[in-house]
DSSP file (Angstrom, degrees, kcal/mol; ACC not computed):
  #  RESIDUE AA STRUCTURE BP1 BP2  ACC     N-H-->O    O-->H-N    N-H-->O    O-->H-N    TCO  KAPPA ALPHA  PHI   PSI    X-CA   Y-CA   Z-CA
    1    1 A M              0   0    0      0, 0.0    98,-0.1     0, 0.0    96,-0.1   0.000 360.0 360.0 360.0 108.2    1.3   -8.4    8.9
    2    2 A A        +     0   0    0     29,-0.3     2,-0.3    57,-0.1    96,-0.2  -0.326 360.0 165.2 -61.4 143.4   -0.3   -7.3    5.7
    3    3 A R  E     -A   97   0A   0     94,-1.8    94,-2.5    55,-0.0     2,-0.2  -0.990  43.8 -93.7-157.2 154.4    1.5   -8.7    2.6
    4    4 A Y  E     +A   96   0A   0     -2,-0.3    92,-0.3    92,-0.2     3,-0.1  -0.554  40.8 173.1 -69.0 136.5    1.1   -9.1   -1.1
    5    5 A D  E     +     0   0A   0     90,-3.2     2,-0.5     1,-0.4    91,-0.2   0.781  66.3  23.1-108.6 -61.3   -0.3  -12.6   -1.8
    6    6 A K  E    S+A   95   0A   0     89,-0.7    89,-2.2     2,-0.0    -1,-0.4  -0.948  70.3 164.1-112.5 126.8   -1.1  -12.9   -5.5
    7    7 A Y  E     -A   94   0A   0     -2,-0.5    87,-0.1    87,-0.2     6,-0.1  -0.921  28.7-150.2-147.4 113.9    0.8  -10.6   -7.8
    8    8 A E     >  -     0   0    0     85,-0.6     4,-2.6    -2,-0.4     5,-0.2  -0.777  16.0-151.5 -86.5 114.2    1.1  -10.9  -11.5
    9    9 A P  T  4 S+     0   0    0      0, 0.0    -1,-0.1     0, 0.0     4,-0.1   0.618  85.2  45.6 -69.1 -13.8    4.4   -9.3  -12.3
   10   10 A I  T  4 S+     0   0    0      2,-0.1     3,-0.1     4,-0.0    -2,-0.0   0.891 133.3   8.4 -92.5 -47.1    3.7   -8.1  -15.8
   11   11 A A  T  4 S+     0   0    0      1,-0.1     3,-0.1    82,-0.0    -1,-0.0   0.429 109.8  80.9-115.6  -0.5    0.3   -6.5  -15.5
   12   12 A G  S  < S-     0   0    0     -4,-2.6    80,-2.8    80,-0.1    81,-2.2   0.469 107.0 -44.2 -89.0  -2.9   -0.4   -6.5  -11.8
   13   13 A G  E     -F   91   0B   0     78,-0.3     2,-0.3    79,-0.2    78,-0.2  -0.984  55.8-111.6 167.7-164.5    1.6   -3.4  -10.9
   14   14 A F  E     -F   90   0B   0     76,-1.9    76,-3.3    -2,-0.3     2,-0.4  -0.948  20.7-113.3-153.3 170.2    4.9   -1.5  -11.5
   15   15 A R  E     +F   89   0B   0     -2,-0.3    74,-0.2    74,-0.2    72,-0.1  -0.914  35.9 156.8-114.9 142.1    8.1   -0.5   -9.7
   16   16 A A  E     -F   88   0B   0     72,-1.7    72,-2.6    -2,-0.4     2,-0.1  -0.977  41.1 -96.8-154.4 158.6    9.2    3.0   -8.9
   17   17 A P  E     -F   87   0B   0      0, 0.0    26,-3.2     0, 0.0    70,-0.2  -0.481  41.1-109.4 -79.8 152.5   11.5    4.8   -6.5
   18   18 A L  B     -g   43   0B   0     68,-2.1    67,-2.4    65,-0.4    26,-0.2  -0.540  12.9-150.6 -77.1 144.2   10.1    6.4   -3.2
   19   19 A A  S    S+     0   0    0     24,-2.7     2,-0.3    -2,-0.2    25,-0.1   0.779  80.6   7.0 -83.7 -28.4   10.1   10.1   -3.0
   20   20 A A  S    S-     0   0    0     23,-0.5    -1,-0.2    63,-0.1    65,-0.1  -0.940  94.0 -76.8-146.7 163.7   10.5   10.1    0.8
   21   21 A D        -     0   0    0     -2,-0.3    62,-0.2    63,-0.1     2,-0.2  -0.361  48.3-121.2 -62.5 142.2   11.2    7.6    3.6
   22   22 A L        -     0   0    0     60,-3.1     2,-0.7    57,-0.1    -1,-0.1  -0.545  18.4-128.7 -78.9 152.8    8.2    5.4    4.7
   23   23 A T        -     0   0    0     -2,-0.2     2,-0.2     5,-0.0    -1,-0.0  -0.919  24.4-156.5-106.8 113.3    7.0    5.6    8.2
   24   24 A F        -     0   0    0     -2,-0.7     6,-0.2    52,-0.1    36,-0.1  -0.564  12.6-124.1 -87.3 148.7    6.7    2.2    9.8
   25   25 A D    >   -     0   0    0      4,-2.6     3,-2.2    -2,-0.2    -1,-0.1  -0.213  42.8 -84.9 -80.6-177.0    4.5    1.4   12.7
   26   26 A S  T 3  S+     0   0    0      1,-0.3    48,-0.2     2,-0.1    50,-0.1   0.661 130.3  55.9 -64.6 -16.5    5.8   -0.3   15.9
   27   27 A K  T 3  S-     0   0    0      2,-0.1    -1,-0.3    46,-0.1     3,-0.1   0.381 120.8-106.8 -95.6   2.2    5.4   -3.7   14.4
   28   28 A G  S <  S+     0   0    0     -3,-2.2    33,-3.8     1,-0.3     2,-0.3   0.773  77.0 133.6  81.6  25.6    7.6   -2.7   11.4
   29   29 A Q  E     -H   60   0B   0     31,-0.2    -4,-2.6    29,-0.0     2,-0.4  -0.824  35.6-172.6-112.6 148.0    4.6   -2.5    9.0
   30   30 A F  E     -H   59   0B   0     29,-2.6    29,-2.6    -2,-0.3     3,-0.2  -0.976  36.4 -73.1-135.7 125.6    3.6    0.1    6.4
   31   31 A G  E     -     0   0B   0     -2,-0.4   -29,-0.3     1,-0.3    27,-0.2  -0.248  17.8-126.2  93.2-176.7    0.3    0.0    4.5
   32   32 A P  E     +     0   0B   0      0, 0.0     2,-0.3     0, 0.0    84,-0.3   0.301  67.8 159.7 -73.2 139.8   -1.6   -0.9    2.7
   33   33 A K  E     -H   57   0B   0     24,-2.0    24,-2.5    -3,-0.2     2,-0.3  -0.978  42.6-116.7-133.3 145.7   -1.6    2.7    1.6
   34   34 A V  E     -H   56   0B   0     80,-2.6    12,-2.9    -2,-0.3     2,-0.3  -0.651  39.0-168.1 -79.8 138.5   -2.8    4.4   -1.7
   35   35 A V  E     -HI  55  45B   0     20,-2.5    19,-3.1    -2,-0.3    20,-1.2  -0.851  14.4-167.3-127.9 162.3    0.1    6.1   -3.5
   36   36 A S  E     -HI  53  44B   0      8,-2.8     8,-2.8    -2,-0.3     2,-0.4  -0.718  26.0-108.2-131.8-176.5    0.6    8.6   -6.4
   37   37 A L  E     - I   0  43B   0     15,-0.6    14,-2.2     6,-0.2    13,-0.4  -0.965  23.0-139.2-121.8 137.3    3.6    9.7   -8.4
   38   38 A D    >   -     0   0    0      4,-2.6     3,-2.2    -2,-0.4    11,-0.1  -0.197  44.6 -82.2 -82.3-176.9    5.3   13.1   -8.2
   39   39 A A  T 3  S+     0   0    0      1,-0.3    -1,-0.1     2,-0.1    10,-0.0   0.634 131.3  52.1 -62.5 -14.3    6.6   15.1  -11.2
   40   40 A N  T 3  S-     0   0    0      2,-0.1    -1,-0.3     0, 0.0    -2,-0.0   0.270 121.3-104.4-104.9   9.6    9.8   13.0  -11.3
   41   41 A G  S <  S+     0   0    0     -3,-2.2     2,-0.3     1,-0.3    -2,-0.1   0.695  74.1 142.3  79.5  19.5    7.9    9.6  -11.3
   42   42 A R        -     0   0    0    -26,-0.1    -4,-2.6     1,-0.1    -1,-0.3  -0.732  57.4-101.8 -97.8 147.1    8.6    8.9   -7.6
   43   43 A V  E     -gI  18  37B   0    -26,-3.2   -24,-2.7    -2,-0.3   -23,-0.5  -0.455  37.6-173.4 -69.9 127.8    6.1    7.2   -5.2
   44   44 A V  E     - I   0  36B   0     -8,-2.8    -8,-2.8    -2,-0.2     2,-0.3  -0.977  28.0-117.3-121.9 133.1    4.3    9.6   -2.9
   45   45 A V  E    S+ I   0  35B   0     -2,-0.4     3,-0.3   -10,-0.2   -10,-0.2  -0.567  83.1  13.2 -71.5 130.6    2.0    8.4   -0.1
   46   46 A G  S    S-     0   0    0    -12,-2.9     3,-0.3    -2,-0.3    67,-0.2  -0.487 102.7 -69.2  97.9-170.9   -1.6    9.6   -0.7
   47   47 A T  S    S+     0   0    0     65,-1.9    -1,-0.2     1,-0.2     5,-0.1   0.323  99.6  98.9-104.9   7.3   -3.2   11.2   -3.8
   48   48 A A        +     0   0    0     64,-0.5    -1,-0.2    -3,-0.3    -2,-0.1   0.577  56.1 107.8 -77.7  -9.2   -1.3   14.6   -3.7
   49   49 A G  S >  S-     0   0    0     -3,-0.3     3,-1.1    -5,-0.2   -11,-0.3  -0.154  88.5-103.3 -62.7 164.5    1.3   13.5   -6.4
   50   50 A Q  T 3  S+     0   0    0    -13,-0.4   -12,-0.2     1,-0.2    -1,-0.1   0.800 119.5  52.6 -59.6 -31.2    1.1   15.0   -9.9
   51   51 A S  T 3  S-     0   0    0    -14,-2.2    -1,-0.2     1,-0.2   -13,-0.1   0.692 102.6-130.0 -78.7 -19.2   -0.5   11.7  -11.2
   52   52 A G    <   -     0   0    0     -3,-1.1   -15,-0.6   -15,-0.3    -1,-0.2  -0.270  63.7 -23.8  77.5 174.6   -3.3   11.3   -8.7
   53   53 A A  E     +H   36   0B   0    -17,-0.2   -17,-0.3     1,-0.1    -6,-0.1  -0.220  60.6 171.7 -59.7 143.4   -3.5    7.9   -7.1
   54   54 A V  E     -     0   0B   0    -19,-3.1     2,-0.3     1,-0.3   -18,-0.2   0.525  54.1 -46.1-127.4 -15.5   -2.0    5.1   -9.1
   55   55 A G  E     -H   35   0B   0    -20,-1.2   -20,-2.5   -42,-0.0     2,-0.4  -0.979  61.5 -68.2 170.8-164.0   -2.0    2.0   -6.8
   56   56 A V  E     -HJ  34  91B   0     35,-2.4    35,-3.0    -2,-0.3     2,-0.4  -0.945  29.8-158.1-127.1 142.3   -1.3    0.5   -3.4
   57   57 A V  E     -H   33   0B   0    -24,-2.5   -24,-2.0    -2,-0.4     2,-0.4  -0.968   8.7-179.9-122.3 140.4    1.9   -0.2   -1.5
   58   58 A V  E     +     0   0B   0     31,-0.4     2,-0.3    -2,-0.4   -27,-0.2  -0.997  10.4 172.4-130.0 132.3    2.6   -2.6    1.4
   59   59 A K  E     -H   30   0B   0    -29,-2.6   -29,-2.6    -2,-0.4     2,-0.4  -0.992  12.6-164.2-140.7 147.1    6.0   -2.9    3.0
   60   60 A N  E     -H   29   0B   0     -2,-0.3   -31,-0.2   -31,-0.2   -32,-0.1  -0.998  20.7-126.9-132.8 138.0    7.3   -4.7    6.1
   61   61 A V        -     0   0    0    -33,-3.8    15,-0.1    -2,-0.4    20,-0.0  -0.590  35.9-109.9 -79.5 138.2   10.6   -4.2    8.0
   62   62 A P        -     0   0    0      0, 0.0    13,-2.2     0, 0.0     2,-0.3  -0.209  29.0-121.8 -64.9 162.6   12.7   -7.4    8.4
   63   63 A K  B     -K   74   0C   0     11,-0.2    11,-0.2     1,-0.1    10,-0.1  -0.759  32.4 -93.7-104.3 151.8   13.1   -9.0   11.8
   64   64 A Y        -     0   0    0      9,-2.9     8,-1.7    -2,-0.3     9,-0.1  -0.313  34.5-132.6 -59.5 140.4   16.4   -9.6   13.6
   65   65 A P        -     0   0    0      0, 0.0     2,-0.4     0, 0.0     4,-0.3  -0.286  38.1 -92.2 -76.7-179.7   18.0  -13.0   13.1
   66   66 A G  S    S+     0   0    0      1,-0.1     2,-1.0     2,-0.1    -2,-0.0  -0.117  84.4 125.1 -88.4  39.4   19.3  -14.7   16.2
   67   67 A L  S    S-     0   0    0     -2,-0.4    -1,-0.1     1,-0.1     3,-0.1  -0.577 101.3 -49.8-100.8  70.5   22.8  -13.2   15.9
   68   68 A G  S    S+     0   0    0     -2,-1.0     2,-0.2     1,-0.4    -1,-0.1   0.380 122.4  91.1  83.2  -4.9   23.3  -11.6   19.3
   69   69 A N  S    S-     0   0    0     -4,-0.3    -1,-0.4     4,-0.0     0, 0.0  -0.529  95.2 -78.2-109.0-178.9   19.9   -9.8   19.0
   70   70 A I    >   -     0   0    0     -2,-0.2     3,-1.9    -3,-0.1    -6,-0.3  -0.741  53.8-123.0 -84.2 110.9   16.5  -10.8   20.1
   71   71 A P  T 3  S+     0   0    0      0, 0.0    -5,-0.1     0, 0.0     3,-0.1  -0.215  91.1  16.4 -55.6 136.9   15.2  -13.3   17.5
   72   72 A G  T 3  S+     0   0    0     -8,-1.7     2,-0.2     1,-0.3    -6,-0.1   0.368  90.9 131.8  84.7  -5.9   12.0  -12.3   15.9
   73   73 A Q    <   -     0   0    0     -3,-1.9    -9,-2.9    -8,-0.1    -1,-0.3  -0.538  66.5 -98.4 -80.6 148.6   12.1   -8.6   17.0
   74   74 A V  B     -K   63   0C   0    -11,-0.2     2,-1.0    -2,-0.2   -11,-0.2  -0.429  23.2-147.0 -65.9 132.5   11.4   -5.9   14.5
   75   75 A N    >   +     0   0    0    -13,-2.2     3,-1.6     1,-0.2    -1,-0.1  -0.600  32.3 161.4 -98.5  69.5   14.5   -4.3   13.1
   76   76 A A  T 3   +     0   0    0     -2,-1.0    -1,-0.2     1,-0.3   -52,-0.1   0.672  64.6  71.0 -69.9 -15.1   13.1   -0.8   12.6
   77   77 A A  T 3  S+     0   0    0      1,-0.3    -1,-0.3    -3,-0.2    -2,-0.1   0.700 101.8  44.8 -71.0 -18.7   16.5    0.8   12.4
   78   78 A I    <   -     0   0    0     -3,-1.6     2,-2.2   -16,-0.2    -1,-0.3  -0.702  69.0-178.3-126.3  78.1   17.0   -0.8    9.0
   79   79 A P    >   -     0   0    0      0, 0.0     3,-2.9     0, 0.0     4,-0.2  -0.470  20.0-155.9 -79.6  75.3   13.9   -0.3    7.0
   80   80 A I  T 3  S+     0   0    0     -2,-2.2   -20,-0.1     1,-0.3    -2,-0.1  -0.289  77.4   7.9 -56.0 126.1   15.1   -2.1    3.9
   81   81 A G  T 3  S+     0   0    0      3,-0.1    -1,-0.3   -22,-0.1     4,-0.1   0.533 110.1  92.2  79.2   7.9   13.3   -0.9    0.9
   82   82 A G    <   +     0   0    0     -3,-2.9   -60,-3.1     2,-0.1     2,-0.3   0.248  59.3  99.0-117.0  13.6   11.6    2.0    2.8
   83   83 A K  S >  S-     0   0    0     -4,-0.2     3,-2.5   -62,-0.2   -65,-0.4  -0.688  87.5 -83.0-100.7 154.1   14.1    4.8    2.3
   84   84 A A  T 3  S+     0   0    0      1,-0.3   -65,-0.2    -2,-0.3    -1,-0.1  -0.260 119.5  23.9 -51.0 134.2   13.8    7.7   -0.3
   85   85 A G  T 3  S+     0   0    0    -67,-2.4    -1,-0.3     1,-0.3   -66,-0.1   0.128  91.0 127.3  91.3 -20.2   15.1    6.4   -3.6
   86   86 A D    <   -     0   0    0     -3,-2.5   -68,-2.1   -69,-0.1     2,-0.4  -0.415  64.6-115.5 -67.9 145.9   14.4    2.7   -2.8
   87   87 A I  E     -F   17   0B   0    -70,-0.2     2,-0.3    -3,-0.1    -1,-0.1  -0.685  36.7-174.8 -83.4 132.7   12.4    0.9   -5.5
   88   88 A V  E     -F   16   0B   0    -72,-2.6   -72,-1.7    -2,-0.4     2,-0.6  -0.892  27.3-115.1-124.7 157.6    9.0   -0.4   -4.3
   89   89 A D  E     -F   15   0B   0     -2,-0.3     2,-0.6   -74,-0.2   -31,-0.4  -0.837  24.9-158.5 -89.8 124.0    6.3   -2.5   -6.0
   90   90 A V  E     -F   14   0B   0    -76,-3.3   -76,-1.9    -2,-0.6     2,-0.4  -0.927  12.8-144.3-102.9 116.6    3.0   -0.6   -6.5
   91   91 A M  E     +FJ  13  56B   0    -35,-3.0   -35,-2.4    -2,-0.6   -78,-0.3  -0.680  32.2 162.6 -88.8 132.7    0.1   -3.0   -6.9
   92   92 A T  S    S+     0   0    0    -80,-2.8    51,-2.0    -2,-0.4     2,-0.3   0.522  77.6  18.1-115.7 -19.2   -2.7   -2.1   -9.3
   93   93 A S  E    S+ B   0 142A   0    -81,-2.2   -85,-0.6    49,-0.2    -1,-0.4  -0.919  95.4  66.3-156.2 125.9   -4.2   -5.7   -9.5
   94   94 A G  E    S-AB   7 141A   0     47,-1.8    47,-2.2    -2,-0.3     2,-0.4  -0.985  73.5 -66.4 160.7-156.0   -3.7   -8.6   -7.1
   95   95 A E  E     -AB   6 140A   0    -89,-2.2   -90,-3.2    -2,-0.3   -89,-0.7  -0.999  26.1-165.3-136.3 137.6   -4.4   -9.6   -3.6
   96   96 A I  E     -AB   4 139A   0     43,-2.6    43,-2.8    -2,-0.4     2,-0.2  -0.977  19.7-172.3-116.9 132.3   -3.2   -8.4   -0.2
   97   97 A V  E     +AB   3 138A   0    -94,-2.5   -94,-1.8    -2,-0.4    41,-0.2  -0.751  53.5  43.4-123.9 171.0   -3.8  -10.6    2.8
   98   98 A D  S    S+     0   0    0     39,-0.7     2,-0.5    -2,-0.2    -1,-0.2   0.850  70.2 156.2  64.6  38.7   -3.5  -10.5    6.6
   99   99 A I    >   -     0   0    0     38,-1.6     3,-0.6    -3,-0.2     2,-0.3  -0.825  35.3-139.2 -92.7 129.7   -5.0   -7.0    6.8
  100  100 A T  T 3  S+     0   0    0     -2,-0.5     3,-0.1     1,-0.2   -98,-0.0  -0.669  79.5  22.0 -87.7 143.9   -6.5   -6.1   10.1
  101  101 A G  T 3  S+     0   0    0     -2,-0.3     2,-0.6     1,-0.2    -1,-0.2   0.552  84.7 124.3  83.7   7.8   -9.8   -4.2   10.3
  102  102 A F    <   -     0   0    0     -3,-0.6    35,-1.4    15,-0.0    -1,-0.2  -0.910  51.3-145.0-102.6 120.2  -11.1   -5.0    6.8
  103  103 A A    >   -     0   0    0     -2,-0.6     3,-0.7    33,-0.2    30,-0.2  -0.474  22.7-100.0 -85.2 151.8  -14.5   -6.6    6.8
  104  104 A A  T 3  S+     0   0    0      1,-0.2    30,-0.2    -2,-0.1    31,-0.1  -0.355 101.0  18.1 -68.6 149.3  -15.7   -9.3    4.3
  105  105 A G  T 3  S+     0   0    0     28,-1.0     2,-0.4     1,-0.2    -1,-0.2   0.819  93.9 131.3  62.8  37.5  -17.8   -8.4    1.3
  106  106 A T    <   -     0   0    0     -3,-0.7    27,-1.9    27,-0.2     2,-0.4  -0.947  53.6-132.8-125.5 140.3  -16.9   -4.7    1.4
  107  107 A T  E     -C  132   0A   0     -2,-0.4     2,-0.3    25,-0.2    25,-0.3  -0.756  25.8-155.1 -90.2 138.4  -15.8   -2.2   -1.3
  108  108 A Y  E     -C  131   0A   0     23,-3.1    22,-2.0    -2,-0.4    23,-1.5  -0.881   8.9-167.2-120.6 146.3  -12.8   -0.1   -0.3
  109  109 A Y  E     -CD 129 117A   0      8,-3.9     8,-2.5    -2,-0.3     2,-0.4  -0.841  23.9-111.6-126.8 161.2  -11.7    3.4   -1.6
  110  110 A G  E     -CD 128 116A   0     18,-2.3    18,-0.5    -2,-0.3     6,-0.2  -0.794  26.0-148.9 -98.2 138.9   -8.5    5.4   -1.3
  111  111 A A    >   -     0   0    0      4,-2.8     3,-2.0    -2,-0.4   -77,-0.1  -0.596  30.6-104.4 -98.4 164.3   -8.4    8.7    0.7
  112  112 A A  T 3  S+     0   0    0      1,-0.3   -65,-1.9    -2,-0.2   -64,-0.5   0.784 120.8  54.4 -57.6 -31.0   -6.2   11.7    0.0
  113  113 A D  T 3  S-     0   0    0    -67,-0.2    -1,-0.3   -66,-0.1     3,-0.1   0.412 122.7-103.7 -87.7   2.7   -3.9   10.8    3.0
  114  114 A G  S <  S+     0   0    0     -3,-2.0   -80,-2.6     1,-0.3   -68,-0.1   0.282  77.7 133.7  95.4 -11.4   -3.3    7.3    1.6
  115  115 A T        -     0   0    0    -82,-0.2    -4,-2.8    -5,-0.1     2,-0.5  -0.376  52.1-132.2 -71.7 155.7   -5.6    5.5    4.0
  116  116 A I  E     +D  110   0A   0    -84,-0.3     2,-0.2    -6,-0.2    -6,-0.2  -0.941  40.6 148.1-112.2 126.9   -8.0    2.9    2.6
  117  117 A N  E     -D  109   0A   0     -8,-2.5    -8,-3.9    -2,-0.5   -15,-0.0  -0.797  57.0 -98.3-146.6-175.4  -11.6    3.1    3.8
  118  118 A T  S    S+     0   0    0    -10,-0.2     2,-0.8    -2,-0.2   -11,-0.1   0.278  76.5 118.9 -96.1  10.1  -15.2    2.5    2.8
  119  119 A T        -     0   0    0    -10,-0.2    -2,-0.2     3,-0.0     3,-0.1  -0.685  52.1-153.0 -87.9 112.7  -16.1    6.1    1.9
  120  120 A A        -     0   0    0     -2,-0.8    -2,-0.1     1,-0.1   -11,-0.0  -0.450  32.4 -90.1 -77.3 154.8  -17.1    6.3   -1.7
  121  121 A P        -     0   0    0      0, 0.0     3,-0.1     0, 0.0    -1,-0.1  -0.348  48.7-110.3 -64.6 146.8  -16.5    9.6   -3.6
  122  122 A G    >   -     0   0    0      1,-0.2     3,-2.3     4,-0.1    26,-0.6  -0.155  54.1 -59.9 -71.4 170.5  -19.5   12.0   -3.3
  123  123 A A  T 3  S+     0   0    0      1,-0.3    -1,-0.2    24,-0.1     3,-0.1  -0.302 125.9   5.7 -56.8 125.7  -21.7   12.9   -6.3
  124  124 A G  T 3  S+     0   0    0      1,-0.2     2,-0.4    -3,-0.1    -1,-0.3   0.491 103.7 121.2  79.9   3.7  -19.7   14.4   -9.1
  125  125 A V    <   -     0   0    0     -3,-2.3    23,-2.6    -4,-0.0    -1,-0.2  -0.859  61.2-128.4-106.4 133.1  -16.3   13.9   -7.3
  126  126 A N  E     + E   0 147A   0     -2,-0.4    21,-0.2    21,-0.2     2,-0.2  -0.536  41.3 153.3 -76.4 142.7  -13.5   11.9   -8.7
  127  127 A G  E     - E   0 146A   0     19,-3.2    19,-2.3    -2,-0.2     2,-0.4  -0.785  39.1-102.7-150.1-168.3  -12.1    9.2   -6.4
  128  128 A Y  E     -CE 110 145A   0    -18,-0.5   -18,-2.3    17,-0.3     2,-0.6  -0.980  14.9-151.4-135.6 122.2  -10.3    5.9   -6.4
  129  129 A R  E     -CE 109 144A   0     15,-2.6    15,-2.0    -2,-0.4   -20,-0.3  -0.834  10.5-173.9 -88.4 121.3  -11.7    2.4   -5.9
  130  130 A V  E     -     0   0A   0    -22,-2.0    12,-2.2    -2,-0.6     2,-0.3   0.897  46.3 -97.2 -81.6 -43.1   -9.0    0.2   -4.4
  131  131 A G  E     -CE 108 141A   0    -23,-1.5   -23,-3.1    10,-0.3     2,-0.3  -0.988  37.3 -80.6 157.6-152.6  -11.0   -3.1   -4.6
  132  132 A H  E     -CE 107 140A   0      8,-1.8     8,-3.6    -2,-0.3     2,-0.4  -0.951  28.8-113.9-147.2 161.6  -13.1   -5.3   -2.4
  133  133 A T  E     - E   0 139A   0    -27,-1.9   -28,-1.0    -2,-0.3     6,-0.2  -0.826  13.0-172.0-100.6 139.9  -12.8   -8.0    0.3
  134  134 A V  E    S+     0   0A   0      4,-1.3     2,-0.3     1,-0.4    -1,-0.1   0.778  83.5   1.7 -90.5 -39.6  -13.8  -11.6   -0.2
  135  135 A E  E >  S- E   0 138A   0      3,-0.7     3,-2.0   -31,-0.1    -1,-0.4  -0.933 103.3 -69.7-140.7 162.9  -13.2  -12.5    3.4
  136  136 A A  T 3  S+     0   0    0     -2,-0.3   -33,-0.2     1,-0.3   -38,-0.2  -0.305 121.3  14.0 -55.1 131.7  -12.1  -10.4    6.4
  137  137 A G  T 3  S+     0   0    0    -35,-1.4   -38,-1.6     1,-0.1   -39,-0.7   0.511 102.5 101.5  81.9   5.0   -8.4   -9.4    5.9
  138  138 A R  E <   -BE  97 135A   0     -3,-2.0    -4,-1.3   -41,-0.2    -3,-0.7  -0.914  52.1-168.2-127.4 104.8   -8.2  -10.4    2.2
  139  139 A L  E     -BE  96 133A   0    -43,-2.8   -43,-2.6    -2,-0.5     2,-0.8  -0.817  12.5-151.6 -99.1 125.1   -8.3   -7.4   -0.2
  140  140 A I  E     -BE  95 132A   0     -8,-3.6    -8,-1.8    -2,-0.5     2,-0.5  -0.858  21.2-147.2 -92.4 108.0   -8.7   -8.0   -3.9
  141  141 A V  E     +BE  94 131A   0    -47,-2.2   -47,-1.8    -2,-0.8   -10,-0.3  -0.684  36.4 155.2 -85.4 121.9   -7.0   -5.0   -5.5
  142  142 A R  E     -B   93   0A   0    -12,-2.2   -49,-0.2    -2,-0.5   -13,-0.1  -0.609  32.2-158.8-139.1  73.4   -8.5   -3.8   -8.8
  143  143 A F  E     +     0   0A   0    -51,-2.0     2,-0.3    -2,-0.1   -13,-0.2  -0.283  24.9 149.0 -65.2 130.5   -7.4   -0.2   -8.6
  144  144 A E  E     - E   0 129A   0    -15,-2.0   -15,-2.6    -2,-0.0     2,-0.4  -0.990  47.1-108.4-159.3 155.1   -9.3    2.3  -10.8
  145  145 A R  E     - E   0 128A   0     -2,-0.3     2,-0.3   -17,-0.2   -17,-0.3  -0.693  42.0-179.7 -83.3 134.5  -10.4    5.9  -10.9
  146  146 A V  E     - E   0 127A   0    -19,-2.3   -19,-3.2    -2,-0.4     2,-0.4  -0.902  22.9-138.3-132.8 160.9  -14.2    6.4  -10.3
  147  147 A Q  E       E   0 126A   0     -2,-0.3   -21,-0.2   -21,-0.2   -24,-0.1  -0.987 360.0 360.0-122.3 131.3  -16.6    9.3  -10.2
  148  148 A G              0   0    0    -23,-2.6   -22,-0.1   -26,-0.6   -25,-0.1   0.476 360.0 360.0 -74.9 360.0  -19.3    9.5   -7.5
């Protein structure tokens, strides 16, 4: 389950409301995904917002307690913090850990659909460097706009 690990609350990111509901996977996880801001300052998944990409979001749905439900099961019916208008933390500098599929010693970039991959922007094309991994599954976020 990807999660924020180190986050400096004053300069490591900012908070803003979501423009639309997040779509969680079957494990109750969302992200990490690159996000932008719309004309009203709301968070939009991907780079299509008016601002262009501004940072990275990770969210996880809570699990049921043991109160008549199955303990430890994902409570996808109640995506706390994942509905339009909910305030989320957008990371611009920090660390995200427990990410599957991220190789050690690799630089990662943001794609237009919000996915994070190893594809650098082409020559003369603006893009977004998300950061790099120190070890597999540990992304050091140093979000910045770059030109190929």
